[in-house]
DRENDO-1510 file (C-alpha; in Angstrom, 1 decimal, always signed):
<recs>
REC; n; res; u; v; w
REC; 1; MET; +0.0; +0.0; +0.1 .
REC; 2; LEU; +1.2; +3.4; -0.9 .
REC; 3; PRO; +1.9; +5.9; +1.9 .
REC; 4; PRO; -0.8; +8.7; +2.3 .
REC; 5; PRO; +0.4; +11.9; +0.7 .
REC; 6; PRO; +2.1; +14.4; +3.0 .
REC; 7; HIS; -0.2; +16.8; +4.7 .
REC; 8; ASP; -0.3; +20.3; +3.1 .
REC; 9; THR; -0.4; +22.4; +6.3 .
REC; 10; ASP; -0.3; +25.7; +4.1 .
REC; 11; ALA; -3.5; +24.9; +2.2 .
REC; 12; PRO; -5.7; +26.5; +4.7 .
REC; 13; ILE; -3.6; +29.6; +4.6 .
REC; 14; ARG; -3.9; +29.7; +0.8 .
REC; 15; LEU; -7.7; +29.4; +1.0 .
REC; 16; THR; -8.0; +32.8; +2.9 .
REC; 17; ASP; -7.1; +34.3; -0.5 .
REC; 18; ASN; -10.4; +32.9; -1.8 .
REC; 19; ASP; -12.2; +34.7; +1.2 .
REC; 20; ALA; -10.7; +38.0; +0.4 .
REC; 21; ALA; -11.3; +37.6; -3.4 .
REC; 22; LEU; -14.9; +36.8; -2.7 .
REC; 23; ALA; -15.3; +39.8; -0.3 .
REC; 24; LYS; -13.8; +42.1; -3.0 .
REC; 25; LEU; -16.1; +40.8; -5.5 .
REC; 26; SER; -19.1; +41.1; -3.2 .
REC; 27; ALA; -18.2; +44.8; -2.5 .
REC; 28; VAL; -18.0; +45.6; -6.3 .
REC; 29; ARG; -21.3; +43.8; -7.0 .
REC; 30; GLN; -22.9; +46.0; -4.5 .
REC; 31; ASN; -21.5; +49.2; -5.7 .
REC; 32; TYR; -19.1; +49.8; -2.7 .
REC; 33; LEU; -16.1; +49.7; -4.8 .
REC; 34; SER; -15.3; +49.9; -8.5 .
REC; 35; ASP; -13.2; +47.3; -9.9 .
REC; 36; GLN; -13.5; +45.7; -13.5 .
REC; 37; PHE; -10.8; +43.0; -13.0 .
REC; 38; ILE; -11.5; +41.1; -9.7 .
REC; 39; LYS; -14.2; +39.0; -11.6 .
REC; 40; HIS; -11.3; +37.4; -13.7 .
REC; 41; PHE; -9.8; +36.0; -10.6 .
REC; 42; VAL; -12.8; +34.5; -9.2 .
REC; 43; PRO; -14.0; +31.0; -10.5 .
REC; 44; ARG; -17.7; +31.2; -11.7 .
REC; 45; ALA; -17.8; +34.7; -10.5 .
REC; 46; SER; -21.4; +35.3; -11.6 .
REC; 47; PHE; -22.8; +32.5; -9.4 .
REC; 48; GLN; -20.9; +33.6; -6.1 .
REC; 49; PRO; -23.2; +34.8; -3.6 .
REC; 50; SER; -22.9; +38.3; -2.1 .
REC; 51; ARG; -21.4; +38.7; +1.5 .
REC; 52; PRO; -23.2; +40.2; +4.2 .
REC; 53; PRO; -23.1; +44.2; +4.6 .
REC; 54; LEU; -20.7; +44.0; +7.4 .
REC; 55; ILE; -18.1; +42.4; +5.3 .
REC; 56; ASN; -18.9; +44.8; +2.5 .
REC; 57; VAL; -18.1; +47.8; +4.5 .
REC; 58; GLY; -15.1; +46.3; +5.9 .
REC; 59; THR; -14.0; +45.4; +2.6 .
REC; 60; PHE; -14.6; +49.3; +1.7 .
REC; 61; VAL; -12.9; +50.8; +4.4 .
REC; 62; ARG; -9.9; +48.5; +4.1 .
REC; 63; THR; -9.6; +49.1; +0.3 .
REC; 64; LYS; -10.1; +52.9; +0.4 .
REC; 65; ALA; -7.4; +53.4; +3.2 .
REC; 66; ILE; -5.0; +51.4; +1.5 .
REC; 67; ASP; -5.7; +53.0; -2.0 .
REC; 68; ASP; -5.1; +56.4; -0.4 .
REC; 69; LEU; -1.9; +55.5; +1.0 .
REC; 70; VAL; -0.7; +53.9; -2.3 .
REC; 71; ASN; -1.7; +56.9; -4.3 .
REC; 72; GLN; +0.0; +59.5; -1.9 .
REC; 73; TRP; +3.2; +57.5; -2.4 .
REC; 74; MET; +3.1; +57.5; -6.1 .
REC; 75; ASP; +2.3; +61.4; -5.9 .
REC; 76; LEU; +5.2; +62.2; -3.7 .
REC; 77; SER; +7.4; +60.1; -6.0 .
REC; 78; SER; +6.4; +62.3; -8.8 .
REC; 79; ARG; +7.1; +65.4; -6.6 .
REC; 80; GLU; +10.6; +63.9; -6.2 .
REC; 81; GLY; +10.7; +63.6; -10.1 .
REC; 82; LYS; +11.0; +59.7; -9.9 .
REC; 83; LYS; +9.0; +56.8; -10.7 .
REC; 84; CYS; +8.2; +54.4; -7.9 .
REC; 85; GLN; +8.3; +50.7; -7.3 .
REC; 86; ILE; +5.5; +48.7; -5.4 .
REC; 87; ILE; +6.0; +45.1; -4.0 .
REC; 88; SER; +2.8; +43.4; -2.8 .
REC; 89; LEU; +3.8; +40.3; -0.6 .
REC; 90; GLY; +1.2; +37.9; -0.3 .
REC; 91; ALA; -0.5; +39.5; -3.2 .
REC; 92; GLY; -3.0; +36.6; -3.9 .
REC; 93; SER; -5.7; +37.8; -6.2 .
REC; 94; ASP; -5.3; +41.3; -5.7 .
REC; 95; THR; -6.1; +43.6; -8.6 .
REC; 96; ARG; -4.3; +46.7; -7.6 .
REC; 97; PHE; -1.8; +46.7; -10.3 .
REC; 98; TRP; -4.5; +46.5; -13.1 .
REC; 99; GLN; -6.4; +49.5; -11.3 .
REC; 100; LEU; -3.2; +51.6; -11.3 .
REC; 101; ALA; -1.8; +50.7; -14.6 .
REC; 102; THR; -5.3; +51.7; -16.3 .
REC; 103; GLY; -5.6; +54.8; -14.2 .
REC; 104; THR; -4.3; +58.4; -14.1 .
REC; 105; ARG; -1.1; +57.3; -12.1 .
REC; 106; LYS; +0.1; +54.8; -14.5 .
REC; 107; ASP; +3.1; +56.5; -15.6 .
REC; 108; CYS; +4.4; +56.8; -12.1 .
REC; 109; LEU; +5.0; +53.1; -11.9 .
REC; 110; SER; +8.6; +51.8; -12.6 .
REC; 111; LYS; +7.9; +48.1; -11.4 .
REC; 112; TYR; +5.0; +46.5; -9.9 .
REC; 113; ILE; +5.9; +42.9; -8.2 .
REC; 114; GLU; +3.5; +40.5; -6.7 .
REC; 115; VAL; +4.8; +37.6; -4.5 .
REC; 116; ASP; +2.9; +34.7; -3.3 .
REC; 117; PHE; +3.1; +30.9; -2.9 .
REC; 118; PRO; +3.6; +29.0; -6.1 .
REC; 119; GLU; +0.3; +27.6; -5.9 .
REC; 120; ILE; -1.4; +31.1; -5.8 .
REC; 121; THR; +1.0; +32.4; -8.6 .
REC; 122; MET; +0.2; +29.7; -10.8 .
REC; 123; LYS; -3.6; +30.3; -10.6 .
REC; 124; LYS; -3.0; +33.9; -11.1 .
REC; 125; ALA; -0.6; +33.5; -14.3 .
REC; 126; MET; -3.4; +31.1; -15.8 .
REC; 127; ALA; -6.1; +33.7; -15.3 .
REC; 128; ILE; -3.7; +36.5; -16.8 .
REC; 129; LYS; -3.0; +34.3; -19.8 .
REC; 130; LYS; -6.7; +33.5; -20.3 .
REC; 131; ASN; -8.1; +36.8; -20.1 .
REC; 132; LYS; -7.3; +39.5; -22.4 .
REC; 133; ASP; -8.4; +42.3; -20.2 .
REC; 134; LEU; -5.7; +41.3; -17.8 .
REC; 135; SER; -3.0; +40.4; -20.4 .
REC; 136; VAL; -3.3; +43.6; -22.4 .
REC; 137; VAL; -2.3; +45.7; -19.5 .
REC; 138; LEU; +1.0; +43.9; -19.0 .
REC; 139; GLY; +2.1; +45.0; -22.5 .
REC; 140; ALA; +2.7; +43.5; -26.1 .
REC; 141; PRO; +2.5; +39.7; -26.2 .
REC; 142; ALA; +6.3; +39.5; -27.2 .
REC; 143; ASP; +7.0; +41.3; -23.9 .
REC; 144; ILE; +5.2; +39.0; -21.7 .
REC; 145; GLN; +7.1; +36.0; -20.3 .
REC; 146; LEU; +6.1; +32.9; -18.3 .
REC; 147; GLY; +8.7; +31.1; -16.2 .
REC; 148; GLN; +9.2; +28.6; -13.5 .
REC; 149; GLY; +6.8; +26.1; -14.9 .
REC; 150; GLY; +3.9; +28.8; -15.3 .
REC; 151; THR; +4.1; +30.1; -11.8 .
REC; 152; ALA; +6.0; +33.2; -12.7 .
REC; 153; ILE; +5.5; +36.1; -15.2 .
REC; 154; SER; +7.9; +38.8; -16.3 .
REC; 155; SER; +6.8; +41.9; -18.3 .
REC; 156; PRO; +8.2; +45.4; -18.6 .
REC; 157; ILE; +6.5; +46.7; -15.5 .
REC; 158; TYR; +4.6; +43.8; -13.8 .
REC; 159; HIS; +6.2; +40.9; -12.3 .
REC; 160; LEU; +4.8; +37.8; -10.6 .
REC; 161; LEU; +7.2; +35.9; -8.3 .
REC; 162; PRO; +6.4; +32.4; -6.6 .
REC; 163; THR; +8.1; +31.9; -3.2 .
REC; 164; ASP; +7.5; +31.2; +0.4 .
REC; 165; LEU; +8.1; +34.4; +2.4 .
REC; 166; ARG; +8.8; +32.6; +5.6 .
REC; 167; GLY; +12.2; +31.6; +4.0 .
REC; 168; ASP; +15.6; +33.3; +4.0 .
REC; 169; PRO; +14.8; +36.6; +2.0 .
REC; 170; SER; +18.1; +36.7; +0.5 .
REC; 171; ILE; +17.1; +33.3; -1.1 .
REC; 172; ALA; +13.4; +33.7; -1.5 .
REC; 173; LEU; +13.7; +37.2; -2.9 .
REC; 174; GLY; +17.1; +37.0; -4.2 .
REC; 175; SER; +16.0; +37.6; -7.7 .
REC; 176; LEU; +14.7; +41.0; -7.1 .
REC; 177; THR; +18.1; +42.3; -6.2 .
REC; 178; ALA; +20.5; +40.2; -8.2 .
REC; 179; ALA; +21.7; +41.5; -11.7 .
REC; 180; THR; +22.5; +39.2; -14.4 .
REC; 181; GLU; +24.6; +39.6; -17.7 .
REC; 182; ASN; +21.6; +40.1; -19.7 .
REC; 183; ALA; +19.4; +42.1; -17.0 .
REC; 184; ALA; +19.5; +44.7; -14.4 .
REC; 185; ARG; +18.3; +44.0; -11.0 .
REC; 186; LEU; +14.3; +44.1; -10.7 .
REC; 187; LEU; +14.6; +46.5; -7.8 .
REC; 188; ASP; +16.4; +49.8; -8.3 .
REC; 189; PRO; +17.6; +50.9; -4.8 .
REC; 190; SER; +17.5; +54.6; -5.8 .
REC; 191; LEU; +13.6; +54.5; -6.5 .
REC; 192; PRO; +11.0; +55.0; -3.8 .
REC; 193; THR; +9.7; +51.6; -3.1 .
REC; 194; LEU; +6.5; +50.7; -1.4 .
REC; 195; LEU; +5.7; +47.3; +0.4 .
REC; 196; ILE; +2.3; +46.2; +0.8 .
REC; 197; PHE; +1.3; +43.2; +3.1 .
REC; 198; GLU; -2.5; +42.6; +3.4 .
REC; 199; CYS; -3.3; +40.0; +5.9 .
REC; 200; VAL; +0.1; +38.4; +5.4 .
REC; 201; LEU; +2.5; +39.0; +8.3 .
REC; 202; ALA; -0.1; +37.5; +10.8 .
REC; 203; TYR; +0.2; +34.2; +9.4 .
REC; 204; MET; +3.9; +34.1; +9.9 .
REC; 205; SER; +6.0; +33.9; +12.9 .
REC; 206; PRO; +7.1; +37.3; +14.6 .
REC; 207; GLN; +10.7; +36.1; +13.8 .
REC; 208; GLU; +10.0; +35.5; +10.0 .
REC; 209; SER; +8.1; +38.8; +9.5 .
REC; 210; ASP; +10.9; +40.7; +11.2 .
REC; 211; THR; +13.6; +39.3; +9.2 .
REC; 212; LEU; +11.6; +40.1; +6.1 .
REC; 213; LEU; +11.3; +43.7; +7.0 .
REC; 214; LYS; +14.7; +43.9; +8.1 .
REC; 215; TRP; +16.0; +42.7; +4.8 .
REC; 216; PHE; +14.2; +45.3; +2.9 .
REC; 217; HIS; +15.3; +47.9; +5.3 .
REC; 218; THR; +18.9; +47.0; +4.9 .
REC; 219; TYR; +18.8; +46.7; +1.1 .
REC; 220; PHE; +17.4; +50.2; +0.7 .
REC; 221; SER; +19.4; +51.8; +3.5 .
REC; 222; SER; +22.8; +50.7; +2.4 .
REC; 223; ARG; +22.3; +51.3; -1.3 .
REC; 224; GLY; +21.5; +54.3; -3.3 .
REC; 225; ASP; +19.2; +57.3; -1.9 .
REC; 226; GLY; +16.0; +55.5; -2.3 .
REC; 227; ILE; +13.2; +55.5; +0.3 .
REC; 228; LEU; +11.3; +52.6; +1.6 .
REC; 229; GLY; +7.5; +52.6; +2.9 .
REC; 230; ALA; +5.6; +49.6; +3.9 .
REC; 231; ILE; +1.7; +49.2; +4.6 .
REC; 232; VAL; +0.6; +46.4; +6.8 .
REC; 233; TYR; -3.2; +45.4; +7.0 .
REC; 234; GLU; -3.8; +43.0; +9.8 .
REC; 235; MET; -5.9; +41.8; +12.9 .
REC; 236; PHE; -4.5; +42.6; +16.3 .
REC; 237; GLY; -5.6; +42.6; +19.9 .
REC; 238; LEU; -7.0; +39.2; +20.1 .
REC; 239; GLY; -6.8; +38.6; +23.8 .
REC; 240; ASP; -10.4; +39.8; +24.4 .
REC; 241; SER; -13.5; +37.6; +23.9 .
REC; 242; PHE; -13.9; +38.7; +20.4 .
REC; 243; GLY; -10.5; +37.7; +19.6 .
REC; 244; ARG; -10.7; +34.3; +21.2 .
REC; 245; VAL; -13.7; +33.5; +19.2 .
REC; 246; MET; -11.9; +34.6; +15.9 .
REC; 247; LEU; -8.9; +32.5; +17.0 .
REC; 248; SER; -11.2; +29.5; +17.8 .
REC; 249; ASN; -13.1; +29.7; +14.5 .
REC; 250; LEU; -10.0; +29.9; +12.5 .
REC; 251; LYS; -8.5; +26.9; +14.5 .
REC; 252; THR; -11.3; +24.8; +13.1 .
REC; 253; ARG; -9.9; +25.7; +9.6 .
REC; 254; ASN; -6.4; +24.8; +10.8 .
REC; 255; VAL; -5.3; +28.3; +10.6 .
REC; 256; SER; -3.4; +30.0; +13.3 .
REC; 257; LEU; -2.0; +33.8; +13.8 .
REC; 258; PRO; +1.4; +33.7; +15.3 .
REC; 259; GLY; +2.1; +37.0; +13.9 .
REC; 260; ALA; -0.7; +38.8; +15.9 .
REC; 261; VAL; +0.6; +37.7; +19.2 .
REC; 262; PRO; +3.2; +40.5; +19.9 .
REC; 263; TYR; +0.5; +43.1; +19.1 .
REC; 264; PRO; -2.0; +43.2; +21.8 .
REC; 265; THR; -3.0; +47.0; +21.3 .
REC; 266; LEU; -3.2; +49.4; +18.7 .
REC; 267; GLU; -0.3; +51.3; +20.4 .
REC; 268; SER; +2.1; +48.3; +20.0 .
REC; 269; LEU; +1.7; +47.9; +16.1 .
REC; 270; PRO; +4.2; +50.7; +15.1 .
REC; 271; SER; +6.8; +48.8; +17.0 .
REC; 272; ARG; +7.0; +46.3; +14.3 .
REC; 273; PHE; +8.8; +49.1; +12.2 .
REC; 274; LEU; +10.4; +51.1; +15.0 .
REC; 275; ASN; +12.2; +48.2; +16.7 .
REC; 276; LEU; +13.8; +47.5; +13.1 .
REC; 277; ASP; +15.2; +51.0; +12.8 .
REC; 278; TYR; +12.5; +52.3; +10.5 .
REC; 279; ALA; +12.3; +56.1; +10.9 .
REC; 280; SER; +8.8; +56.5; +11.6 .
REC; 281; ALA; +5.4; +54.5; +11.9 .
REC; 282; HIS; +1.7; +55.1; +12.7 .
REC; 283; ALA; -1.3; +52.8; +13.0 .
REC; 284; LEU; -5.1; +53.2; +12.9 .
REC; 285; THR; -8.0; +50.9; +13.5 .
REC; 286; LEU; -10.5; +50.4; +10.7 .
REC; 287; LYS; -13.1; +51.7; +13.1 .
REC; 288; ASP; -11.2; +54.8; +13.4 .
REC; 289; ILE; -10.5; +55.2; +9.6 .
REC; 290; ARG; -14.1; +54.6; +8.9 .
REC; 291; ARG; -15.3; +57.3; +11.4 .
REC; 292; THR; -12.7; +59.9; +10.7 .
REC; 293; PHE; -10.5; +59.3; +7.6 .
REC; 294; ILE; -13.0; +58.4; +4.8 .
REC; 295; ASP; -14.7; +61.1; +2.9 .
REC; 296; PRO; -18.1; +61.8; +4.6 .
REC; 297; ILE; -19.8; +61.9; +1.1 .
REC; 298; GLU; -18.5; +58.4; +0.4 .
REC; 299; LEU; -19.7; +57.3; +3.8 .
REC; 300; ASP; -23.3; +58.7; +3.0 .
REC; 301; ARG; -23.1; +56.9; -0.4 .
REC; 302; ILE; -22.4; +53.5; +0.9 .
REC; 303; SER; -25.0; +53.8; +3.9 .
REC; 304; LYS; -27.6; +53.9; +1.2 .
REC; 305; LEU; -26.7; +50.6; -0.7 .
REC; 306; GLU; -27.7; +48.1; +2.2 .
REC; 307; MET; -29.5; +48.1; +5.4 .
REC; 308; LEU; -26.8; +47.7; +8.1 .
REC; 309; ASP; -28.5; +47.3; +11.5 .
REC; 310; GLU; -25.4; +45.9; +13.5 .
REC; 311; ILE; -23.5; +49.0; +14.0 .
REC; 312; GLU; -21.9; +47.9; +17.3 .
REC; 313; GLU; -21.1; +44.5; +15.7 .
REC; 314; LEU; -19.4; +46.5; +12.8 .
REC; 315; ASP; -17.3; +48.7; +15.2 .
REC; 316; LEU; -16.4; +45.7; +17.3 .
REC; 317; VAL; -15.0; +43.9; +14.1 .
REC; 318; LEU; -13.4; +47.0; +12.5 .
REC; 319; ALA; -11.7; +47.7; +16.0 .
REC; 320; HIS; -9.6; +44.6; +15.7 .
REC; 321; TYR; -8.3; +45.2; +12.3 .
REC; 322; ALA; -5.6; +48.1; +11.5 .
REC; 323; ILE; -3.5; +49.5; +9.0 .
REC; 324; THR; +0.0; +50.3; +9.9 .
REC; 325; TRP; +2.4; +52.2; +7.8 .
REC; 326; GLY; +6.1; +52.6; +8.3 .
REC; 327; LEU; +8.8; +54.9; +6.6 .
REC; 328; SER; +12.6; +54.3; +6.3 .
REC; 329; THR; +14.6; +57.5; +5.2 .
REC; 330; ALA; +18.1; +56.5; +5.9 .
REC; 331; HIS; +19.6; +58.6; +3.0 .
REC; 332; LEU; +17.3; +61.5; +2.6 .
REC; 333; GLY; +18.9; +64.0; +4.9 .
REC; 334; ASN; +17.3; +67.3; +4.5 .
REC; 335; ARG; +14.8; +65.9; +1.8 .
REC; 336; LYS; +12.8; +64.1; +4.6 .
REC; 337; ALA; +10.2; +66.7; +4.7 .
REC; 338; PRO; +8.0; +65.8; +1.8 .
REC; 339; TRP; +7.6; +62.1; +2.8 .
REC; 340; GLY; +6.7; +63.1; +6.3 .
REC; 341; GLU; +3.4; +64.1; +4.6 .
REC; 342; TRP; +2.6; +60.4; +3.9 .
REC; 343; GLY; -0.3; +59.1; +5.9 .
REC; 344; LEU; -3.9; +58.9; +6.1 .
REC; 345; LYS; -5.3; +62.4; +6.8 .
REC; 346; ARG; -8.3; +63.2; +8.9 .
REC; 347; ARG; -11.5; +64.3; +6.9 .
REC; 348; GLU; -13.5; +67.4; +7.8 .
REC; 349; GLN; -17.3; +67.0; +7.8 .
REC; 350; HIS; -18.8; +67.4; +4.4 .
REC; 351; GLU; -15.2; +67.9; +2.9 .
REC; 352; GLU; -15.1; +66.7; -0.6 .
REC; 353; ASP; -12.4; +64.2; -1.8 .
REC; 354; GLU; -9.8; +65.9; -3.9 .
</recs>
């Protein structure tokens, strides 16, 4: 008798990408968000049921806040007279590249790199190859190359890289910084570079995530005059009754959150960056972002989309998710001032979004 196949302990983590993609699709269907590309990454998209209003609102707040930080980063880069690089780690089915590459800031992008498990990147590569709406954004067919058994994509701006982020970054991400005889390194250390982690670091050990963030910090602080920023979206403060229920529910799916343990409070979240010598860091809960950092006109608009009776439950959920942003400015000297403006801004009542 053949031995049973080895247990795939990472499969439950990879399945969380399905949850995120379905939540995004639902928010788009219900007109919370606009995204013409997400349907291409969800199998049988037209048959998928909508998610509850609470999930749609949470997806809206998360997406709007991260979009705001990304757009600000690109605008600040342009003010410096430079293009920027964006690296989405644990990107899953995210569509941000396509949104940016077809939007008004498309000329600001030098590189957009997505990294995830090979099983995830293979599915994404297949979707890109299958759908012209996706592939045409990458460039001419002759400029798009599949690699590593169909798990990687290389194009003039967009790159898809299969790897396990828990490994040694110098090996797992070495291809980003290694130059060859025929090609320059993917990452230019002289360009402003933004890292995006959406519900990624919570699934890694604190040691693994620290090593990853430190590796990027070292690379950009020891070479050139580039600047490094990072956005982390994650759950935190799971020591209360709500957190214990969340952890229990995840345990039934064989999912754990070791990366959330060191961050019991909102005030503890910036230490993820500050303890690694990043110059500054700030954190906000989705609850606070929804109340104070989202355009009131947008909040009024989405309030009319669906009936949401569970406001207290919504606040409880949003209070356990946060967005943290950190900045490394090792070589900027007196040029730090513009980058100090980067961050979510409070919205005055009835203020129109610029």
